[in-house]
C-alpha positions in Angstrom: 0.0 0.1 -0.1 1.4 3.4 -0.9 1.8 5.6 2.1 1.8 9.7 1.3 1.2 11.0 4.8 4.4 13.1 4.5 3.8 14.5 1.1 1.5 16.7 1.4 3.9 18.5 4.3 6.8 18.4 2.0 5.0 20.3 -1.0 5.9 24.4 -1.2 4.2 27.2 -1.0 2.2 30.1 0.9 0.3 27.0 3.2 3.8 25.2 4.4 5.5 29.1 4.6 3.1 30.3 6.9 4.2 27.1 8.8 7.7 27.5 8.4 8.2 26.6 12.0 7.5 23.1 11.3 9.6 20.3 11.4 9.5 16.7 9.5 12.1 14.5 11.1 12.5 11.2 9.0 13.6 7.7 10.4 14.6 4.8 8.3 15.7 2.4 11.0 16.8 -0.1 8.0 19.4 2.4 6.5 19.1 5.3 8.5 22.3 7.0 10.4 22.0 9.1 13.7 24.6 11.3 12.8 22.4 12.5 10.6 19.9 15.5 10.3 16.9 13.7 10.3 15.4 16.6 8.7 16.0 15.7 4.6 14.5 11.9 3.6 18.1 11.2 2.3 19.5 11.6 5.4 16.8 10.0 8.2 17.8 8.8 11.3 18.3 4.9 12.5 16.8 4.3 16.2 14.0 4.9 18.5 16.7 5.8 20.6 17.6 9.4 18.7 13.8 9.9 17.9 13.4 9.9 22.0 16.2 12.2 22.9 15.0 15.5 21.1 12.2 17.3 22.9 9.5 17.9 20.1 8.0 21.4 19.2 4.1 21.9 18.7 3.3 21.0 14.8 6.8 18.7 14.3 5.8 15.6 12.2 8.2 12.2 12.9 8.0 10.1 10.0 8.8 6.5 9.6 9.9 4.6 6.3 7.4 2.6 5.2 8.2 -1.0 4.8 10.8 -0.7 7.9 10.4 -2.3 11.6 12.0 -0.2 14.4 12.5 -2.1 17.7 12.1 -1.2 21.1 9.9 1.8 22.7 9.1 5.2 21.1 8.8 7.2 23.7 9.0 10.9 22.5 9.2 14.2 25.0 7.1 17.7 24.3 3.7 18.5 23.7 2.1 19.8 20.7 -1.3 21.8 21.2 -5.2 21.5 19.5 -4.1 23.7 16.3 -0.5 22.3 16.0 -0.5 18.8 17.3 2.9 16.8 17.1 2.2 13.7 14.6 4.0 10.6 14.1 3.1 8.6 10.6 4.8 6.7 7.9 6.5 8.0 4.7 7.0 6.5 1.5 6.1 3.5 -0.5 4.8 0.1 1.1 3.5 -1.4 4.4 2.7 0.6 7.5 6.2 1.3 9.2 6.1 -1.2 12.4 6.7 -0.1 15.9 7.7 -3.5 17.4 8.3 -3.3 21.7 9.8 -6.7 21.7 8.5 -7.2 25.4 8.8 -4.2 26.4 6.0 -2.3 28.9 4.7 -0.4 25.8 5.4 -0.2 21.9 4.4 3.5 22.2 4.7 5.3 25.3 3.3 9.3 25.6 4.1 10.0 29.1 3.0 12.8 30.8 2.6 14.7 27.2 -0.4 16.1 25.2 -1.1 17.2 21.9 -0.1 14.2 19.8 -1.4 12.3 16.6 -0.7 8.7 15.6 -1.5 8.4 12.0 -0.9 5.3 9.5 1.8 3.0 11.6 2.0 -0.6 12.5 2.6 -1.7 16.5 3.2 -5.2 17.5 4.4 -5.9 21.2 5.0 -9.6 21.8 7.6 -10.9 24.7 8.3 -13.9 26.9 5.0 -15.0 28.8 4.2 -12.3 31.4 4.4 -12.5 34.9 1.2 -12.1 37.1 0.6 -8.4 37.2 3.2 -7.6 34.2 1.8 -4.7 31.8 2.4 -5.0 28.5 0.4 -2.4 25.4 0.8 -1.9 22.2 0.2 2.0 22.5 0.0 3.7 25.9 -0.7 7.3 27.1 -0.1 7.3 30.9 -0.7 10.4 32.7 1.0 10.8 36.2 -0.3 13.6 38.7 -0.4 15.7 35.0 -3.8 17.6 35.9 -5.8 17.5 32.4 -3.8 16.8 29.4 -5.5 17.4 25.8 -5.5 16.2 22.6 -4.6 12.6 21.9 -5.9 11.1 18.2 -4.9 7.7 16.7 -6.0 7.1 13.3 -5.1 3.9 11.0 -3.4 2.5 13.2 -3.0 -1.1 13.3 -2.1 -2.8 16.8 -1.8 -6.7 17.0 0.2 -9.2 18.9 0.1 -8.0 22.7 0.5 -11.2 24.8 0.2 -8.8 28.2 -1.5 -10.2 31.2 -4.6 -10.8 31.9 -5.1 -7.5 33.9 -7.8 -4.7 33.8 -7.1 -2.4 37.0 -4.9 -1.3 38.4 -2.6 -2.2 36.1 -3.9 -2.5 32.3 -2.7 -4.9 29.6 -3.8 -4.9 26.0 -3.7 -3.1 22.7 -4.2 0.6 23.2 -4.5 2.1 27.1 -4.9 5.8 28.1 -4.4 5.5 31.7 -5.0 8.7 34.3 -3.0 8.0 37.8 -0.8 9.6 40.0 -1.9 9.9 43.9 -1.1 14.0 43.9 -2.9 16.0 41.2 -6.1 14.8 39.9 -5.3 13.7 36.4 -7.8 13.0 33.6 -7.7 13.2 29.6 -9.6 15.5 27.1 -10.0 15.4 23.6 -9.2 11.7 23.0 -10.4 10.1 19.4 -9.6 6.5 18.4 -10.9 5.9 14.7 -10.5 3.8 12.0 -7.7 1.2 13.9 -7.7 -2.1 14.1 -6.6 -4.1 17.3 -6.2 -7.8 16.8 -4.8 -10.8 19.4 -4.1 -8.8 22.2 -4.2 -9.4 25.9 -6.6 -7.9 28.1 -8.3 -5.2 26.9 -8.7 -4.2 23.4 -8.6 -0.4 23.6 -9.1 1.2 27.2 -9.5 4.7 29.0 -8.6 3.8 32.7 -8.3 6.3 35.7 -7.4 5.9 39.3 -9.0 9.0 39.9 -12.6 7.0 40.9 -13.7 9.0 44.2 -16.8 11.3 43.7 -20.3 11.5 45.8 -21.6 9.2 43.5 -19.0 6.4 44.2 -17.7 7.5 47.5 -15.8 4.6 48.6 -13.9 4.2 44.9 -10.1 4.0 44.4 -8.1 7.4 44.7 -8.9 10.6 46.8 -10.7 12.4 44.2 -12.4 12.4 40.7 -11.2 13.8 37.2 -13.3 13.3 34.1 -12.4 11.6 30.5 -14.1 14.3 28.8 -14.4 14.7 24.6 -13.7 11.0 24.2 -14.5 9.5 20.9 -13.9 5.6 19.6 -15.4 5.6 16.3 -15.1 3.4 13.3 -12.2 0.4 14.9 -12.5 -3.1 14.3 -10.8 -5.5 17.2 -11.1 -9.0 16.6 -9.1 -12.0 19.2 -9.1 -10.0 22.1 -8.0 -11.9 25.2 -10.7 -9.9 27.7 -12.9 -7.0 27.3 -13.0 -5.3 23.9 -13.7 -1.5 24.8 -14.1 -0.2 28.0 -14.6 3.7 29.2 -13.7 5.0 33.0 -14.8 8.2 33.9 -16.3 8.9 30.8 -18.5 12.4 30.3 -20.4 12.7 27.3 -18.2 9.7 26.1 -19.5 8.4 22.3 -18.4 4.9 21.4 -20.2 3.8 17.8 -19.7 2.1 14.7 -17.1 -0.3 16.1 -16.7 -4.1 15.3 -15.8 -6.3 18.2 -15.3 -10.0 16.7 -14.0 -12.4 19.1 -13.4 -11.0 22.9 -12.9 -13.0 26.5 -10.9 -15.3 24.5 -8.2 -15.8 27.2 -9.4 -14.5 30.5 -10.6 -15.7 33.6 -12.5 -12.9 34.8 -16.2 -11.6 33.9 -15.8 -9.6 30.4 -17.9 -7.4 28.4 -17.9 -6.2 24.4 -18.2 -3.0 25.3 -19.2 -0.9 28.5 -18.4 2.2 30.6 -17.4 2.5 34.3 -17.8 5.4 36.9 -19.0 7.1 33.4 -21.7 9.6 32.8 -23.9 10.0 29.7 -22.1 7.5 27.5 -23.2 6.7 24.2 -23.0 3.1 22.7 -23.9 3.0 18.6 -24.4 1.5 15.9 -21.6 -1.3 16.8 -21.3 -4.9 15.9 -20.1 -7.0 18.9 -19.8 -11.1 18.2 -18.6 -14.1 19.7 -17.8 -13.5 23.4 -16.6 -16.4 24.9 -17.3 -17.9 28.4 -19.3 -15.2 30.5 -18.6 -12.7 28.2 -21.9 -10.4 27.1 -22.2 -7.9 24.3 -22.5 -4.9 26.7 -22.7 -3.9 30.6 -23.7 -0.8 32.7 -21.7 -1.2 36.1 -20.7 0.8 39.0 -21.3 4.6 39.2 -22.3 4.6 35.2 -25.3 7.3 34.7 -27.2 8.2 31.7 -25.6 5.2 29.3 -27.4 4.9 26.4 -27.0 1.7 24.0 -28.7 2.2 20.5 -28.7 0.7 17.4 -26.1 -1.7 18.2 -26.0 -5.5 16.9 -25.4 -8.4 19.2 -25.0 -11.7 18.1 -23.3 -15.2 18.9 -22.5 -13.8 22.8 -22.3 -16.5 25.0 -23.2 -14.5 27.9 -25.8 -12.7 26.4 -26.6 -9.3 24.9 -26.5 -6.9 28.3 -25.7 -7.2 32.2 -27.1 -4.7 34.3 -24.4 -5.1 37.3 -24.8 -1.8 39.8 -22.1 -1.5 42.6 -24.0 -1.5 46.2 -21.5 1.4 46.7 -22.0 3.4 43.5 -25.1 5.2 41.9 -26.1 3.5 38.7 -29.0 5.0 37.2 -30.8 6.3 34.0 -29.8 3.7 31.7 -31.8 3.5 28.2 -31.6 0.4 25.9 -33.2 0.9 22.9 -33.8 -0.5 19.3 -30.9 -2.7 19.1 -31.0 -6.3 17.4 -29.5 -9.5 19.5 -29.4 -12.8 17.5 -28.4 -16.0 18.9 -26.8 -14.8 22.0 -26.5 -16.8 25.3 -25.3 -20.4 24.7 -27.7 -23.2 25.3 -25.9 -24.5 28.8 -25.4 -20.7 30.0 -26.8 -20.0 33.2 -27.0 -16.3 32.3 -29.8 -14.6 30.0 -29.9 -12.4 27.1 -30.6 -9.8 29.4 -29.1 -10.1 32.9 -29.9 -8.0 35.8 -27.9 -8.4 39.3 -26.1 -7.0 42.1 -27.5 -4.0 43.3 -30.2 -1.4 42.0 -30.3 0.6 39.2 -33.1 3.0 39.1 -35.0 3.8 36.1 -33.3 1.3 33.4 -35.1 1.5 30.5 -35.4 -1.2 27.9 -37.4 -0.6 24.6 -38.0 -1.2 21.2 -35.8 -4.0 21.0 -35.8 -7.3 19.2 -34.2 -10.2 21.0 -34.1 -13.7 18.5 -32.6 -16.2 21.0 -33.9 -20.0 19.9 -30.8 -21.4 21.6 -31.4 -19.8 25.2 -33.2 -21.0 27.3 -33.3 -17.4 29.3 -34.4 -14.3 27.7 -34.3 -12.7 30.9 -32.7 -13.0 34.4 -33.3 -10.1 36.9 -32.2 -11.5 40.6 -31.1 -8.1 41.6 -33.8 -5.2 42.7 -33.8 -3.5 39.5 -37.3 -2.5 38.6 -36.8 -2.0 34.8 -39.1 -0.9 32.2 -39.5 -3.0 29.6 -41.7 -1.4 26.8 -42.0 -2.4 22.9 -39.5 -5.5 22.8 -39.8 -8.6 20.7 -38.8 -11.7 22.6 -38.0 -14.9 20.4 -37.2 -18.3 22.5 -36.5 -21.4 21.9 -39.2 -23.6 19.7 -39.6 -25.4 23.3 -40.3 -22.2 25.1 -37.9 -19.9 27.3 -38.4 -18.2 30.3 -38.6 -14.8 31.5 -37.4 -14.8 34.9 -38.4 -11.0 36.4 -40.3 -10.4 39.5 -39.4 -6.7 39.2 -39.5 -5.1 36.1 -42.8 -3.7 34.5 -43.7 -5.2 30.5 -46.0 -3.1 28.3 -46.7 -3.5 24.5 -44.2 -6.4 24.3 -44.6 -9.4 21.8 -43.4 -13.1 22.9 -42.8 -15.5 20.8 -41.5 -19.0 22.1 -41.7 -17.9 25.6 -42.9 -20.4 28.6 -42.7 -18.1 31.1 -44.6 -14.5 30.8 -44.1 -12.1 33.7 -47.4 -12.3 35.6 -47.7 -8.3 35.7 -47.2 -7.6 31.8 -49.3 -5.6 30.5 -51.0 -5.6 27.0 -48.8 -8.1 25.7 -48.6 -9.6 22.3 -48.3 -13.4 21.0 -47.5 -15.0 18.1 -44.6 -15.6 15.6 -43.6 -11.5 14.8 -43.0 -12.8 10.9 -39.5 -11.4 10.2 -38.5 -11.5 6.8 -35.6 -13.7 7.6 -34.3 -13.8 11.1 -31.1 -15.4 12.4 -29.8 -15.1 9.1 -27.4 -11.8 9.5 -23.6 -12.1 9.8 -22.8 -8.6 10.4 -24.7 -5.4 11.4 -25.1 -4.0 8.0 -27.0 -7.4 7.1 -29.8 -7.2 9.6 -32.5 -6.5 7.4 -33.9 -10.1 8.0 -35.6 -8.7 11.4 -37.6 -6.1 9.0 -41.4 -7.2 9.4 -43.4 -8.9 6.8 -47.3 -7.6 6.2 -49.5 -9.3 8.5 -47.0 -9.2 11.6 -48.7 -8.7 14.9 -46.0 -6.7 15.7 -47.3 -3.8 13.2 -48.5 -0.3 14.9 -48.8 -2.3 18.3 -46.2 -0.5 20.0 -46.7 3.0 22.1 -44.8 5.8 22.6 -42.0 6.3 24.4 -40.6 9.7 25.2 -37.0 11.1 23.7 -37.1 7.9 22.4 -34.3 9.2 20.0 -35.8 9.6 16.9 -34.7 6.8 14.6 -34.8 2.9 14.7 -32.0 0.5 14.2 -32.5 0.8 10.5 -32.4 4.8 10.5 -36.3 5.1 10.0 -38.1 7.5 11.9 -40.1 6.4 15.1 -43.9 7.2 14.5 -45.3 9.6 17.2 -48.2 7.3 17.4 -48.6 3.4 17.2 -45.0 2.5 16.7 -44.0 -1.1 15.6 -42.7 -3.2 18.5 -39.5 -4.1 17.9 -36.0 -2.7 16.3 -37.9 -2.2 13.1 -40.4 0.9 12.6 -40.6 0.9 9.1 -42.7 -0.1 6.3 -44.1 -3.6 5.8 -42.2 -5.7 3.6 
């Protein structure tokens, strides 16, 4: 593949003249020479050590020659700004330049710096089998007692083969980890973007945003001595496969958006509970349009956990996750409330011998949990809903399809209104205005990815057509992008015309 990420920066003209202070450093780990200036592609540097020795300035570019491999840890110094970030990228023709950590704690380490962009790189970090608690990461952004660090962008990077420990917290191993630590100065991150990036065969976390600064009034016994939010977080359009533990997690998020990602194969090697994507101690997190599949063991596609407020799961496709579609597990000493789960499709979630449900509600109370407008197609699951918690969720306008012999809904606390049940052996006694019968999907069970889920649209004659009730502030569109009628919507994730 041709990579011309630096070419535009080398063209003369008024725009370049206006940024005369911009410096482009070239690195060729195959044929370069650290005695060279590094400022000309004919005189590139050779080693990461030479790069790490320089204090970079706003607007600088570090360009690694395509098709080459640099061994060790890239740990550059200096900070950029929002308008003039420091960029690390590839130049020339061929495959993306590779940074190979060969078992170091990180292949790329951004420590107590800000204003960095990583683009069009290949990152790997395989070493000896790690000891228990031994951290190993592909890309690590580590802030300690730093205050708020701003502007971190990772775009078009391939991270793979990171054999870290089975560690999430307080030590975190994985593909891409943003970590706010320290003990003296509350520390957080602002302006985190991971986009169009692949993460493959890493342990334990695929993409993680982690913090030790978790204590706040709604989580009074949380770790640390204070709280620092992670703001302007966007994880968008990434592809994660063969993840040892959880796929994507955000601690301390405030308004984070996780959308249009694919997580295929997670909890592959971990001995812990894991989800494809979830928040922790976060506010107003949105999970939208993600495709999450093939979670192993007890792994479910999504979960809402301790200290999460105002979480929204919408327009996601979950399939073949052995632990189900959703776990609601509120910590007893952390406020979890106002969760909304709407217009998602779950296909073939929960293995036949799995004790969890497609939806499981465990642990403590999670007030004002709303689950509406979803389609749950689970012909191999014995349990559609398991609620062994105080959660009084409101479930409205959902389609539940179970095993041919009948699947159970075990929930004495939730309220069920205008739901459609098919092949359901145990319907909650307090269910109101229920609809029973085959929903007449176009081709249920045939979707292989989110963009192939048209089989869950409704045929003419479906009992789900116009049988729902409006839900205030419903988000405006269904799974497929159709507007939700203000009166008499369909039941389930599809509100378009009958097929």
